[in-house]
PyMOL Python script that loads the backbone (N, CA, C, O; Angstrom):
from pymol import cmd

cmd.read_pdbstr("""\
ATOM      1  N   MET A   1    -198.784 -82.006  18.199  1.00  0.00           N
ATOM      2  CA  MET A   1    -198.918 -82.953  17.130  1.00  0.00           C
ATOM      3  C   MET A   1    -199.982 -83.451  16.674  1.00  0.00           C
ATOM      4  O   MET A   1    -199.966 -84.612  16.264  1.00  0.00           O
ATOM      5  N   THR A   2    -201.254 -82.618  16.640  1.00  0.00           N
ATOM      6  CA  THR A   2    -202.423 -82.967  15.616  1.00  0.00           C
ATOM      7  C   THR A   2    -202.036 -81.794  14.348  1.00  0.00           C
ATOM      8  O   THR A   2    -202.374 -82.038  13.190  1.00  0.00           O
ATOM      9  N   ALA A   3    -201.349 -80.600  14.680  1.00  0.00           N
ATOM     10  CA  ALA A   3    -200.560 -79.660  14.029  1.00  0.00           C
ATOM     11  C   ALA A   3    -199.119 -80.657  12.572  1.00  0.00           C
ATOM     12  O   ALA A   3    -198.556 -80.413  11.505  1.00  0.00           O
ATOM     13  N   SER A   4    -199.211 -81.569  13.430  1.00  0.00           N
ATOM     14  CA  SER A   4    -198.248 -82.160  12.046  1.00  0.00           C
ATOM     15  C   SER A   4    -198.845 -83.432  11.477  1.00  0.00           C
ATOM     16  O   SER A   4    -198.309 -83.982  10.515  1.00  0.00           O
ATOM     17  N   LEU A   5    -199.863 -83.879  12.005  1.00  0.00           N
ATOM     18  CA  LEU A   5    -200.549 -84.554  11.508  1.00  0.00           C
ATOM     19  C   LEU A   5    -201.178 -83.800  10.133  1.00  0.00           C
ATOM     20  O   LEU A   5    -200.883 -84.143   8.988  1.00  0.00           O
ATOM     21  N   VAL A   6    -202.089 -82.723  10.473  1.00  0.00           N
ATOM     22  CA  VAL A   6    -202.797 -82.029   9.502  1.00  0.00           C
ATOM     23  C   VAL A   6    -201.672 -81.801   8.262  1.00  0.00           C
ATOM     24  O   VAL A   6    -202.008 -82.140   7.127  1.00  0.00           O
ATOM     25  N   ASN A   7    -200.386 -81.244   8.484  1.00  0.00           N
ATOM     26  CA  ASN A   7    -199.604 -80.724   7.834  1.00  0.00           C
ATOM     27  C   ASN A   7    -199.282 -82.098   6.949  1.00  0.00           C
ATOM     28  O   ASN A   7    -199.028 -81.933   5.756  1.00  0.00           O
ATOM     29  N   VAL A   8    -199.284 -83.203   7.393  1.00  0.00           N
ATOM     30  CA  VAL A   8    -198.914 -84.376   6.944  1.00  0.00           C
ATOM     31  C   VAL A   8    -200.138 -84.656   5.410  1.00  0.00           C
ATOM     32  O   VAL A   8    -199.993 -84.620   4.189  1.00  0.00           O
ATOM     33  N   ALA A   9    -201.030 -84.865   6.132  1.00  0.00           N
ATOM     34  CA  ALA A   9    -202.650 -85.006   5.298  1.00  0.00           C
ATOM     35  C   ALA A   9    -201.927 -83.769   4.364  1.00  0.00           C
ATOM     36  O   ALA A   9    -201.163 -84.208   3.504  1.00  0.00           O
ATOM     37  N   VAL A  10    -202.038 -82.564   4.407  1.00  0.00           N
ATOM     38  CA  VAL A  10    -202.037 -81.437   2.882  1.00  0.00           C
ATOM     39  C   VAL A  10    -201.137 -81.647   2.370  1.00  0.00           C
ATOM     40  O   VAL A  10    -201.149 -81.282   1.194  1.00  0.00           O
ATOM     41  N   THR A  11    -199.758 -82.371   2.898  1.00  0.00           N
ATOM     42  CA  THR A  11    -198.877 -82.266   1.960  1.00  0.00           C
ATOM     43  C   THR A  11    -199.115 -83.652   0.646  1.00  0.00           C
ATOM     44  O   THR A  11    -198.926 -83.784  -0.564  1.00  0.00           O
ATOM     45  N   LEU A  12    -199.722 -84.615   1.994  1.00  0.00           N
ATOM     46  CA  LEU A  12    -200.114 -85.816   0.937  1.00  0.00           C
ATOM     47  C   LEU A  12    -200.963 -85.697   0.052  1.00  0.00           C
ATOM     48  O   LEU A  12    -200.805 -86.409  -0.939  1.00  0.00           O
ATOM     49  N   VAL A  13    -202.498 -84.497   0.101  1.00  0.00           N
ATOM     50  CA  VAL A  13    -203.216 -84.623  -1.057  1.00  0.00           C
ATOM     51  C   VAL A  13    -203.009 -83.384  -2.019  1.00  0.00           C
ATOM     52  O   VAL A  13    -203.699 -83.073  -2.990  1.00  0.00           O
ATOM     53  N   LEU A  14    -201.864 -82.742  -1.501  1.00  0.00           N
ATOM     54  CA  LEU A  14    -201.132 -81.551  -2.387  1.00  0.00           C
ATOM     55  C   LEU A  14    -200.379 -82.905  -3.434  1.00  0.00           C
ATOM     56  O   LEU A  14    -200.688 -83.107  -4.608  1.00  0.00           O
ATOM     57  N   GLY A  15    -199.593 -83.514  -2.824  1.00  0.00           N
ATOM     58  CA  GLY A  15    -198.804 -84.540  -3.643  1.00  0.00           C
ATOM     59  C   GLY A  15    -199.891 -85.721  -4.943  1.00  0.00           C
ATOM     60  O   GLY A  15    -199.924 -85.926  -6.156  1.00  0.00           O
ATOM     61  N   ALA A  16    -200.477 -86.109  -3.928  1.00  0.00           N
ATOM     62  CA  ALA A  16    -201.607 -86.761  -4.972  1.00  0.00           C
ATOM     63  C   ALA A  16    -202.023 -85.847  -6.191  1.00  0.00           C
ATOM     64  O   ALA A  16    -202.802 -86.308  -7.027  1.00  0.00           O
ATOM     65  N   VAL A  17    -201.527 -84.567  -6.317  1.00  0.00           N
ATOM     66  CA  VAL A  17    -203.040 -83.781  -7.154  1.00  0.00           C
ATOM     67  C   VAL A  17    -201.583 -83.940  -7.557  1.00  0.00           C
ATOM     68  O   VAL A  17    -201.584 -85.114  -7.927  1.00  0.00           O
ATOM     69  N   LEU A  18    -200.129 -83.422  -7.745  1.00  0.00           N
ATOM     70  CA  LEU A  18    -199.348 -83.234  -9.006  1.00  0.00           C
ATOM     71  C   LEU A  18    -198.916 -84.435  -9.057  1.00  0.00           C
ATOM     72  O   LEU A  18    -198.500 -84.397 -10.215  1.00  0.00           O
ATOM     73  N   VAL A  19    -198.655 -85.620  -8.661  1.00  0.00           N
ATOM     74  CA  VAL A  19    -198.521 -86.867  -9.082  1.00  0.00           C
ATOM     75  C   VAL A  19    -199.685 -87.001 -10.465  1.00  0.00           C
ATOM     76  O   VAL A  19    -199.310 -87.208 -11.619  1.00  0.00           O
ATOM     77  N   GLY A  20    -201.140 -86.832 -10.052  1.00  0.00           N
ATOM     78  CA  GLY A  20    -202.043 -86.706 -10.719  1.00  0.00           C
ATOM     79  C   GLY A  20    -201.751 -85.577 -12.353  1.00  0.00           C
ATOM     80  O   GLY A  20    -201.764 -85.909 -13.539  1.00  0.00           O
ATOM     81  N   VAL A  21    -201.529 -84.297 -11.736  1.00  0.00           N
ATOM     82  CA  VAL A  21    -201.423 -83.433 -13.455  1.00  0.00           C
ATOM     83  C   VAL A  21    -200.176 -84.001 -14.160  1.00  0.00           C
ATOM     84  O   VAL A  21    -200.005 -83.973 -15.379  1.00  0.00           O
ATOM     85  N   GLY A  22    -199.234 -84.574 -13.156  1.00  0.00           N
ATOM     86  CA  GLY A  22    -197.822 -85.158 -13.801  1.00  0.00           C
ATOM     87  C   GLY A  22    -198.467 -86.279 -14.970  1.00  0.00           C
ATOM     88  O   GLY A  22    -198.499 -86.010 -16.171  1.00  0.00           O
ATOM     89  N   ARG A  23    -198.790 -87.113 -14.594  1.00  0.00           N
ATOM     90  CA  ARG A  23    -199.028 -88.222 -15.269  1.00  0.00           C
ATOM     91  C   ARG A  23    -200.253 -88.062 -16.436  1.00  0.00           C
ATOM     92  O   ARG A  23    -200.349 -88.815 -17.405  1.00  0.00           O
ATOM     93  N   TRP A  24    -201.091 -87.026 -16.172  1.00  0.00           N
ATOM     94  CA  TRP A  24    -201.826 -86.746 -16.935  1.00  0.00           C
ATOM     95  C   TRP A  24    -201.559 -85.905 -18.213  1.00  0.00           C
ATOM     96  O   TRP A  24    -202.200 -85.887 -19.264  1.00  0.00           O
ATOM     97  N   ALA A  25    -199.799 -84.808 -17.640  1.00  0.00           N
ATOM     98  CA  ALA A  25    -199.588 -84.554 -18.864  1.00  0.00           C
ATOM     99  C   ALA A  25    -198.518 -85.493 -19.416  1.00  0.00           C
ATOM    100  O   ALA A  25    -197.988 -84.912 -20.363  1.00  0.00           O
ATOM    101  N   VAL A  26    -198.025 -86.583 -19.246  1.00  0.00           N
ATOM    102  CA  VAL A  26    -197.166 -87.115 -19.586  1.00  0.00           C
ATOM    103  C   VAL A  26    -197.771 -88.177 -20.555  1.00  0.00           C
ATOM    104  O   VAL A  26    -197.211 -88.353 -21.637  1.00  0.00           O
ATOM    105  N   VAL A  27    -198.907 -88.908 -20.221  1.00  0.00           N
ATOM    106  CA  VAL A  27    -199.833 -89.490 -20.908  1.00  0.00           C
ATOM    107  C   VAL A  27    -199.881 -88.885 -22.159  1.00  0.00           C
ATOM    108  O   VAL A  27    -199.350 -89.136 -23.241  1.00  0.00           O
ATOM    109  N   GLY A  28    -200.771 -87.887 -21.689  1.00  0.00           N
ATOM    110  CA  GLY A  28    -201.450 -87.108 -23.154  1.00  0.00           C
ATOM    111  C   GLY A  28    -200.899 -85.788 -23.452  1.00  0.00           C
ATOM    112  O   GLY A  28    -201.674 -84.836 -23.541  1.00  0.00           O
ATOM    113  N   ALA A  29    -199.670 -85.633 -23.612  1.00  0.00           N
ATOM    114  CA  ALA A  29    -198.653 -84.582 -24.209  1.00  0.00           C
ATOM    115  C   ALA A  29    -198.595 -84.752 -25.297  1.00  0.00           C
ATOM    116  O   ALA A  29    -197.834 -83.921 -25.791  1.00  0.00           O
ATOM    117  N   ASP A  30    -199.168 -85.685 -26.310  1.00  0.00           N
ATOM    118  CA  ASP A  30    -199.919 -85.588 -27.659  1.00  0.00           C
ATOM    119  C   ASP A  30    -200.802 -84.611 -27.843  1.00  0.00           C
ATOM    120  O   ASP A  30    -200.524 -83.535 -28.372  1.00  0.00           O
ATOM    121  N   ARG A  31    -202.224 -85.026 -27.295  1.00  0.00           N
ATOM    122  CA  ARG A  31    -203.272 -84.480 -27.267  1.00  0.00           C
ATOM    123  C   ARG A  31    -203.379 -82.856 -26.748  1.00  0.00           C
ATOM    124  O   ARG A  31    -204.301 -82.163 -27.179  1.00  0.00           O
ATOM    125  N   LEU A  32    -202.401 -82.308 -25.819  1.00  0.00           N
ATOM    126  CA  LEU A  32    -202.265 -80.995 -25.307  1.00  0.00           C
ATOM    127  C   LEU A  32    -201.348 -80.305 -25.717  1.00  0.00           C
ATOM    128  O   LEU A  32    -200.866 -79.450 -24.974  1.00  0.00           O
ATOM    129  N   THR A  33    -200.798 -80.527 -27.197  1.00  0.00           N
ATOM    130  CA  THR A  33    -200.035 -79.859 -27.544  1.00  0.00           C
ATOM    131  C   THR A  33    -201.009 -79.731 -29.078  1.00  0.00           C
ATOM    132  O   THR A  33    -201.571 -80.692 -29.605  1.00  0.00           O
ATOM    133  N   PRO A  34    -201.026 -78.388 -29.571  1.00  0.00           N
ATOM    134  CA  PRO A  34    -201.699 -78.172 -30.813  1.00  0.00           C
ATOM    135  C   PRO A  34    -201.198 -78.582 -31.869  1.00  0.00           C
ATOM    136  O   PRO A  34    -200.108 -78.049 -32.078  1.00  0.00           O
ATOM    137  N   PRO A  35    -201.624 -79.570 -32.928  1.00  0.00           N
ATOM    138  CA  PRO A  35    -201.512 -79.894 -34.295  1.00  0.00           C
ATOM    139  C   PRO A  35    -201.307 -79.393 -35.355  1.00  0.00           C
ATOM    140  O   PRO A  35    -201.119 -80.127 -36.325  1.00  0.00           O
ATOM    141  N   ARG A  36    -201.281 -77.880 -35.500  1.00  0.00           N
ATOM    142  CA  ARG A  36    -201.509 -77.195 -36.882  1.00  0.00           C
ATOM    143  C   ARG A  36    -199.932 -76.714 -36.228  1.00  0.00           C
ATOM    144  O   ARG A  36    -199.598 -75.648 -36.745  1.00  0.00           O
ATOM    145  N   MET A  37    -199.210 -77.076 -35.532  1.00  0.00           N
ATOM    146  CA  MET A  37    -197.577 -76.385 -35.923  1.00  0.00           C
ATOM    147  C   MET A  37    -196.959 -77.433 -36.490  1.00  0.00           C
ATOM    148  O   MET A  37    -197.379 -78.582 -36.630  1.00  0.00           O
ATOM    149  N   GLY A  38    -195.558 -76.789 -36.924  1.00  0.00           N
ATOM    150  CA  GLY A  38    -194.602 -78.031 -37.939  1.00  0.00           C
ATOM    151  C   GLY A  38    -194.066 -78.774 -36.731  1.00  0.00           C
ATOM    152  O   GLY A  38    -193.902 -78.465 -35.551  1.00  0.00           O
ATOM    153  N   ASP A  39    -193.820 -80.029 -37.562  1.00  0.00           N
ATOM    154  CA  ASP A  39    -193.672 -81.534 -37.052  1.00  0.00           C
ATOM    155  C   ASP A  39    -192.017 -80.867 -36.216  1.00  0.00           C
ATOM    156  O   ASP A  39    -192.279 -81.035 -35.026  1.00  0.00           O
ATOM    157  N   ASP A  40    -191.130 -80.486 -36.252  1.00  0.00           N
ATOM    158  CA  ASP A  40    -190.627 -80.535 -35.324  1.00  0.00           C
ATOM    159  C   ASP A  40    -190.639 -79.219 -34.303  1.00  0.00           C
ATOM    160  O   ASP A  40    -189.763 -79.411 -33.459  1.00  0.00           O
ATOM    161  N   GLU A  41    -191.335 -77.919 -34.071  1.00  0.00           N
ATOM    162  CA  GLU A  41    -192.140 -77.309 -33.189  1.00  0.00           C
ATOM    163  C   GLU A  41    -193.086 -78.858 -32.226  1.00  0.00           C
ATOM    164  O   GLU A  41    -192.914 -79.509 -31.195  1.00  0.00           O
ATOM    165  N   ARG A  42    -193.813 -78.822 -33.072  1.00  0.00           N
ATOM    166  CA  ARG A  42    -194.458 -79.722 -32.195  1.00  0.00           C
ATOM    167  C   ARG A  42    -193.940 -81.085 -30.980  1.00  0.00           C
ATOM    168  O   ARG A  42    -194.297 -81.539 -29.893  1.00  0.00           O
ATOM    169  N   ASP A  43    -192.808 -81.324 -32.109  1.00  0.00           N
ATOM    170  CA  ASP A  43    -192.312 -82.774 -31.172  1.00  0.00           C
ATOM    171  C   ASP A  43    -191.742 -81.890 -29.965  1.00  0.00           C
ATOM    172  O   ASP A  43    -192.011 -82.305 -28.838  1.00  0.00           O
ATOM    173  N   ARG A  44    -190.706 -80.286 -30.115  1.00  0.00           N
ATOM    174  CA  ARG A  44    -190.159 -79.670 -29.345  1.00  0.00           C
ATOM    175  C   ARG A  44    -191.153 -79.438 -28.102  1.00  0.00           C
ATOM    176  O   ARG A  44    -190.719 -79.459 -26.951  1.00  0.00           O
ATOM    177  N   ARG A  45    -192.288 -79.253 -28.347  1.00  0.00           N
ATOM    178  CA  ARG A  45    -193.460 -78.793 -26.949  1.00  0.00           C
ATOM    179  C   ARG A  45    -194.020 -80.258 -26.533  1.00  0.00           C
ATOM    180  O   ARG A  45    -194.563 -80.170 -25.431  1.00  0.00           O
ATOM    181  N   VAL A  46    -194.069 -81.647 -27.083  1.00  0.00           N
ATOM    182  CA  VAL A  46    -194.141 -82.228 -26.773  1.00  0.00           C
ATOM    183  C   VAL A  46    -193.323 -82.876 -25.426  1.00  0.00           C
ATOM    184  O   VAL A  46    -193.768 -83.244 -24.339  1.00  0.00           O
ATOM    185  N   ARG A  47    -191.904 -82.858 -25.978  1.00  0.00           N
ATOM    186  CA  ARG A  47    -190.904 -83.426 -24.811  1.00  0.00           C
ATOM    187  C   ARG A  47    -191.145 -82.056 -23.693  1.00  0.00           C
ATOM    188  O   ARG A  47    -190.994 -82.159 -22.476  1.00  0.00           O
ATOM    189  N   THR A  48    -191.478 -81.004 -24.284  1.00  0.00           N
ATOM    190  CA  THR A  48    -191.593 -80.127 -22.676  1.00  0.00           C
ATOM    191  C   THR A  48    -192.927 -80.445 -22.012  1.00  0.00           C
ATOM    192  O   THR A  48    -193.070 -80.260 -20.804  1.00  0.00           O
ATOM    193  N   VAL A  49    -193.499 -80.724 -22.462  1.00  0.00           N
ATOM    194  CA  VAL A  49    -194.617 -81.357 -21.824  1.00  0.00           C
ATOM    195  C   VAL A  49    -194.964 -82.533 -20.685  1.00  0.00           C
ATOM    196  O   VAL A  49    -195.630 -82.720 -19.667  1.00  0.00           O
ATOM    197  N   ARG A  50    -193.771 -83.370 -21.849  1.00  0.00           N
ATOM    198  CA  ARG A  50    -193.654 -84.559 -20.758  1.00  0.00           C
ATOM    199  C   ARG A  50    -192.930 -84.531 -19.359  1.00  0.00           C
ATOM    200  O   ARG A  50    -193.171 -84.856 -18.196  1.00  0.00           O
ATOM    201  N   ARG A  51    -191.640 -83.817 -20.297  1.00  0.00           N
ATOM    202  CA  ARG A  51    -190.683 -83.402 -19.025  1.00  0.00           C
ATOM    203  C   ARG A  51    -191.202 -82.950 -18.133  1.00  0.00           C
ATOM    204  O   ARG A  51    -190.789 -83.419 -17.073  1.00  0.00           O
ATOM    205  N   GLY A  52    -192.325 -81.859 -17.994  1.00  0.00           N
ATOM    206  CA  GLY A  52    -192.744 -80.844 -17.224  1.00  0.00           C
ATOM    207  C   GLY A  52    -193.431 -81.947 -16.283  1.00  0.00           C
ATOM    208  O   GLY A  52    -193.097 -82.077 -15.106  1.00  0.00           O
ATOM    209  N   GLY A  53    -194.453 -82.760 -16.916  1.00  0.00           N
ATOM    210  CA  GLY A  53    -195.213 -83.666 -16.335  1.00  0.00           C
ATOM    211  C   GLY A  53    -194.545 -84.744 -15.795  1.00  0.00           C
ATOM    212  O   GLY A  53    -195.231 -85.627 -15.280  1.00  0.00           O
ATOM    213  N   TRP A  54    -193.010 -84.882 -15.812  1.00  0.00           N
ATOM    214  CA  TRP A  54    -192.289 -85.925 -15.413  1.00  0.00           C
ATOM    215  C   TRP A  54    -192.050 -85.204 -14.024  1.00  0.00           C
ATOM    216  O   TRP A  54    -192.102 -85.826 -12.963  1.00  0.00           O
ATOM    217  N   VAL A  55    -191.753 -83.688 -14.114  1.00  0.00           N
ATOM    218  CA  VAL A  55    -190.933 -82.879 -12.287  1.00  0.00           C
ATOM    219  C   VAL A  55    -192.088 -83.062 -11.666  1.00  0.00           C
ATOM    220  O   VAL A  55    -191.835 -83.316 -10.488  1.00  0.00           O
ATOM    221  N   CYS A  56    -193.344 -83.062 -11.884  1.00  0.00           N
ATOM    222  CA  CYS A  56    -194.423 -82.497 -11.401  1.00  0.00           C
ATOM    223  C   CYS A  56    -194.781 -84.594 -10.556  1.00  0.00           C
ATOM    224  O   CYS A  56    -195.136 -84.881  -9.412  1.00  0.00           O
ATOM    225  N   VAL A  57    -194.604 -85.140 -11.241  1.00  0.00           N
ATOM    226  CA  VAL A  57    -194.392 -86.534 -10.258  1.00  0.00           C
ATOM    227  C   VAL A  57    -193.516 -86.749  -9.781  1.00  0.00           C
ATOM    228  O   VAL A  57    -193.628 -87.639  -8.937  1.00  0.00           O
ATOM    229  N   VAL A  58    -192.331 -86.237  -9.926  1.00  0.00           N
ATOM    230  CA  VAL A  58    -191.152 -86.411  -8.561  1.00  0.00           C
ATOM    231  C   VAL A  58    -191.547 -85.316  -7.956  1.00  0.00           C
ATOM    232  O   VAL A  58    -191.625 -85.639  -6.771  1.00  0.00           O
ATOM    233  N   VAL A  59    -191.848 -84.195  -8.065  1.00  0.00           N
ATOM    234  CA  VAL A  59    -191.546 -83.164  -6.876  1.00  0.00           C
ATOM    235  C   VAL A  59    -193.240 -83.847  -5.904  1.00  0.00           C
ATOM    236  O   VAL A  59    -193.294 -83.685  -4.685  1.00  0.00           O
ATOM    237  N   GLY A  60    -194.168 -84.395  -6.492  1.00  0.00           N
ATOM    238  CA  GLY A  60    -195.608 -84.358  -5.794  1.00  0.00           C
ATOM    239  C   GLY A  60    -195.237 -85.985  -5.376  1.00  0.00           C
ATOM    240  O   GLY A  60    -196.238 -86.536  -4.918  1.00  0.00           O
ATOM    241  N   THR A  61    -194.076 -86.849  -5.425  1.00  0.00           N
ATOM    242  CA  THR A  61    -193.808 -87.613  -4.647  1.00  0.00           C
ATOM    243  C   THR A  61    -192.891 -87.193  -3.781  1.00  0.00           C
ATOM    244  O   THR A  61    -193.119 -87.304  -2.577  1.00  0.00           O
ATOM    245  N   ALA A  62    -191.860 -86.714  -4.180  1.00  0.00           N
ATOM    246  CA  ALA A  62    -190.832 -85.919  -2.624  1.00  0.00           C
ATOM    247  C   ALA A  62    -191.686 -84.972  -1.915  1.00  0.00           C
ATOM    248  O   ALA A  62    -191.244 -84.506  -0.865  1.00  0.00           O
ATOM    249  N   LEU A  63    -192.718 -84.653  -2.281  1.00  0.00           N
ATOM    250  CA  LEU A  63    -193.006 -83.619  -1.271  1.00  0.00           C
ATOM    251  C   LEU A  63    -193.196 -84.663   0.022  1.00  0.00           C
ATOM    252  O   LEU A  63    -192.282 -84.936   0.800  1.00  0.00           O
ATOM    253  N   PRO A  64    -194.957 -85.352   0.130  1.00  0.00           N
ATOM    254  CA  PRO A  64    -195.293 -86.333   1.354  1.00  0.00           C
ATOM    255  C   PRO A  64    -194.030 -86.676   1.773  1.00  0.00           C
ATOM    256  O   PRO A  64    -193.839 -86.321   2.936  1.00  0.00           O
ATOM    257  N   VAL A  65    -193.151 -87.199   1.293  1.00  0.00           N
ATOM    258  CA  VAL A  65    -191.741 -88.310   2.026  1.00  0.00           C
ATOM    259  C   VAL A  65    -191.746 -87.338   2.682  1.00  0.00           C
ATOM    260  O   VAL A  65    -192.379 -87.367   3.737  1.00  0.00           O
ATOM    261  N   ALA A  66    -190.943 -85.967   2.232  1.00  0.00           N
ATOM    262  CA  ALA A  66    -190.344 -84.787   2.749  1.00  0.00           C
ATOM    263  C   ALA A  66    -190.856 -84.596   4.201  1.00  0.00           C
ATOM    264  O   ALA A  66    -190.272 -84.830   5.259  1.00  0.00           O
ATOM    265  N   ALA A  67    -192.446 -83.974   3.910  1.00  0.00           N
ATOM    266  CA  ALA A  67    -193.340 -84.262   5.089  1.00  0.00           C
ATOM    267  C   ALA A  67    -193.549 -85.104   6.560  1.00  0.00           C
ATOM    268  O   ALA A  67    -193.946 -84.823   7.691  1.00  0.00           O
ATOM    269  N   ILE A  68    -193.099 -86.162   5.933  1.00  0.00           N
ATOM    270  CA  ILE A  68    -192.999 -87.679   6.822  1.00  0.00           C
ATOM    271  C   ILE A  68    -191.881 -87.492   7.682  1.00  0.00           C
ATOM    272  O   ILE A  68    -191.881 -87.477   8.913  1.00  0.00           O
ATOM    273  N   VAL A  69    -190.873 -87.345   6.848  1.00  0.00           N
ATOM    274  CA  VAL A  69    -189.346 -87.300   7.275  1.00  0.00           C
ATOM    275  C   VAL A  69    -189.071 -86.478   8.769  1.00  0.00           C
ATOM    276  O   VAL A  69    -188.530 -86.881   9.798  1.00  0.00           O
ATOM    277  N   MET A  70    -189.588 -85.355   8.479  1.00  0.00           N
ATOM    278  CA  MET A  70    -189.408 -83.808   9.171  1.00  0.00           C
ATOM    279  C   MET A  70    -190.413 -83.990  10.324  1.00  0.00           C
ATOM    280  O   MET A  70    -190.112 -83.684  11.478  1.00  0.00           O
ATOM    281  N   THR A  71    -191.849 -84.596   9.920  1.00  0.00           N
ATOM    282  CA  THR A  71    -192.896 -84.848  11.141  1.00  0.00           C
ATOM    283  C   THR A  71    -191.888 -86.126  12.395  1.00  0.00           C
ATOM    284  O   THR A  71    -191.950 -85.976  13.615  1.00  0.00           O
ATOM    285  N   VAL A  72    -191.346 -86.874  11.956  1.00  0.00           N
ATOM    286  CA  VAL A  72    -190.708 -87.706  12.556  1.00  0.00           C
ATOM    287  C   VAL A  72    -189.955 -87.758  12.927  1.00  0.00           C
ATOM    288  O   VAL A  72    -189.881 -88.518  13.892  1.00  0.00           O
ATOM    289  N   ILE A  73    -188.596 -86.926  12.458  1.00  0.00           N
ATOM    290  CA  ILE A  73    -187.637 -86.181  13.161  1.00  0.00           C
ATOM    291  C   ILE A  73    -187.659 -84.952  14.162  1.00  0.00           C
ATOM    292  O   ILE A  73    -186.606 -84.513  14.624  1.00  0.00           O
TER     293      ILE A  73
END
""", "prot")
cmd.dss("prot")
cmd.show_as("cartoon", "prot")
cmd.util.cbc("prot")
cmd.orient("prot")
């Protein structure tokens, strides 16, 4: 029982970190891409960074939910 709770706690922390990194990437995608590129290339990279940020948010949310479900089952 204690190992399951530790597993859920670690997974919650990992999920929170992933959500934080994802939100940081989504909000700051314009600042995270170099401004010296051409407009088309820079726009493509901004979209790529945002898409990666959203993936981190989704995985960071799903990971703790899955850990809690697996602990309950």
